[in-house]
C-alpha positions in Angstrom: 14.4 14.1 -15.1 14.9 11.6 -12.3 17.8 10.9 -10.0 20.0 8.0 -11.1 19.1 4.7 -9.6 21.9 3.3 -7.5 21.2 -0.3 -8.4 21.6 0.6 -12.1 24.9 2.3 -11.4 26.4 -0.6 -9.6 24.6 -3.4 -11.5 27.9 -5.1 -12.5 28.6 -6.1 -8.8 27.9 -9.6 -7.8 26.4 -8.5 -4.5 24.9 -5.1 -5.1 23.2 -4.9 -1.7 26.6 -5.5 0.0 28.2 -2.8 -2.1 25.4 -0.3 -1.3 25.8 -1.1 2.5 29.6 -0.5 2.2 29.0 2.8 0.3 26.5 3.9 2.9 28.8 3.1 5.8 31.7 5.0 4.2 29.4 8.0 3.8 29.5 8.0 0.0 25.7 7.2 -0.2 22.9 8.8 1.8 19.9 6.6 2.4 16.7 8.6 1.7 14.3 5.7 2.4 14.5 2.0 2.0 15.8 1.3 -1.5 16.4 4.9 -2.4 19.9 6.5 -2.1 21.7 9.6 -3.3 25.4 10.3 -3.6 26.9 12.4 -0.8 27.8 15.8 -2.3 31.2 15.7 -0.6 32.0 12.7 -2.8 30.0 13.5 -5.9 30.7 17.2 -6.1 27.0 17.8 -7.0 24.7 19.8 -4.9 21.6 18.1 -3.6 18.2 19.6 -4.6 15.8 18.9 -1.7 13.0 19.7 -4.2 14.1 17.0 -6.6 14.5 14.6 -3.7 11.0 15.3 -2.5 9.6 14.6 -5.9 11.4 11.2 -6.1 10.9 10.2 -2.5 7.1 9.7 -2.9 5.0 10.4 -5.9 3.3 11.6 -7.9 3.9 14.8 -5.9 5.0 18.4 -6.1 6.6 20.7 -3.5 4.0 23.0 -2.0 2.7 25.0 1.0 5.4 26.9 3.0 8.2 25.1 1.2 7.0 26.4 -2.2 6.3 29.9 -0.8 9.9 30.0 0.6 11.3 28.8 -2.7 9.5 31.5 -4.5 10.9 34.1 -2.1 7.5 35.0 -0.6 8.1 34.2 3.0 11.0 35.5 5.1 11.7 32.3 7.0 13.7 29.4 5.8 11.7 26.2 5.9 13.4 23.1 7.2 10.6 20.6 6.5 9.9 20.1 2.8 6.1 19.8 2.3 4.7 18.3 -0.8 1.2 17.6 -2.1 0.0 14.3 -3.5 -3.3 12.7 -4.3 -2.1 9.5 -2.6 -2.3 9.0 1.1 -0.3 11.3 3.4 3.2 10.2 4.4 6.3 11.5 6.2 10.0 10.6 5.8 12.9 11.7 7.9 16.5 11.2 6.6 19.8 13.0 6.8 18.5 15.7 4.4 15.6 16.6 6.7 11.9 15.9 7.1 9.7 15.4 4.0 6.0 15.6 4.5 3.3 14.8 2.0 -0.3 16.1 2.3 -3.2 14.7 0.4 -5.2 16.9 -2.0 -8.2 15.9 -4.2 -7.1 14.1 -7.4 -9.0 16.4 -9.8 -7.6 19.5 -8.0 -4.0 18.1 -7.9 -2.8 19.1 -11.5 -3.8 22.8 -11.2 -1.1 25.4 -10.9 2.0 23.1 -11.0 5.3 24.6 -12.4 8.2 22.6 -13.7 11.6 24.1 -12.8 14.5 23.1 -15.0 17.9 23.7 -13.3 20.8 24.2 -15.6 19.6 21.5 -18.1 20.6 18.9 -15.5 17.4 18.1 -13.7 13.9 19.3 -13.2 11.4 19.2 -10.4 7.7 20.0 -9.9 6.6 22.8 -7.5 3.4 24.6 -6.8 3.0 28.1 -8.2 2.7 30.7 -5.5 -1.1 30.7 -5.9 -1.4 26.9 -5.7 0.9 26.8 -2.7 -1.4 29.2 -0.9 -4.5 27.2 -1.8 -2.8 23.9 -0.7 -1.9 25.6 2.6 -5.4 26.8 3.2 -7.2 23.6 2.3 -4.8 21.4 4.3 -4.7 23.5 7.6 -7.2 22.1 10.0 -9.5 24.6 11.6 -8.4 27.5 9.3 -11.6 29.3 8.3 -12.1 32.9 6.9 -15.3 34.8 7.6 -14.4 37.7 5.4 -11.9 39.1 2.8 -10.3 41.0 5.6 -9.6 37.8 7.6 -8.0 36.3 4.6 -5.9 39.4 4.1 -4.8 39.3 7.8 -3.8 35.7 7.4 -1.6 36.5 4.3 0.0 39.6 5.9 0.3 38.6 9.6 0.4 34.8 9.7 2.3 34.1 6.6 4.1 37.5 6.5 3.8 37.8 2.7 4.3 41.3 1.3 1.5 41.6 -1.3 3.3 44.5 -3.0 6.5 42.5 -3.3 4.7 40.0 -5.6 2.0 41.8 -7.6 1.6 39.4 -10.6 -0.8 37.0 -9.0 -2.6 34.6 -11.3 -6.0 34.5 -9.7 -7.4 32.1 -12.3 -5.4 29.4 -10.6 -7.2 30.1 -7.3 -10.5 30.2 -9.1 -9.8 26.8 -10.6 -8.8 25.4 -7.2 -12.0 26.8 -5.6 -14.0 24.8 -8.1 -12.2 21.5 -7.5 -10.9 21.6 -3.9 -12.2 22.0 -0.4 -12.9 25.3 1.4 -14.1 27.1 -1.7 -15.4 30.1 0.3 -11.9 30.6 1.8 -10.3 30.3 -1.6 -12.7 32.9 -3.0 -11.8 35.3 -0.2 -8.1 34.7 -1.0 -8.8 35.4 -4.7 -10.3 38.8 -3.7 -7.2 39.7 -1.5 -4.7 38.9 -4.3 -6.8 40.6 -7.0 -7.0 43.8 -5.1 -3.5 43.7 -3.6 
């Protein structure tokens, strides 16, 4: 489900651009990027989903990396930048809701391990499964190389501070599929061993 398009909502106005500018100045609309706005929650009474915004700001895309790990409750820190994956070119947007970054992943690798989250039958957004988020993070981090399973384990425990016992139901087939279609297949195979053995 997508966010309502402002132009459709105010289509009856003779000068919709002028009306949009007025609503933005009054604080009723928040500009996400040129041509894309969202109602301020103070006026609309509806909470803003940054995950839904990320999906609509640039796509096709899904929320991933640290942002998805944080959403799934696997990392202790709150993440301010929303990172998403796309098979289009990398982009970055900054708006009143924060920073939205888009990393590029291979197109045949892209559809693996994506979950659709439906929120209260009101809207839905796409987000990486925990396994895909880890794969995306590893293949997109420049200079990150593992020489062993132990090094991969240290990265998970020490760098990302993920408690492997807290989340024991890892779907390692997602990582196996990613290793076949993505970059850094050796590193992903080490990751698979870490998550399989806990």
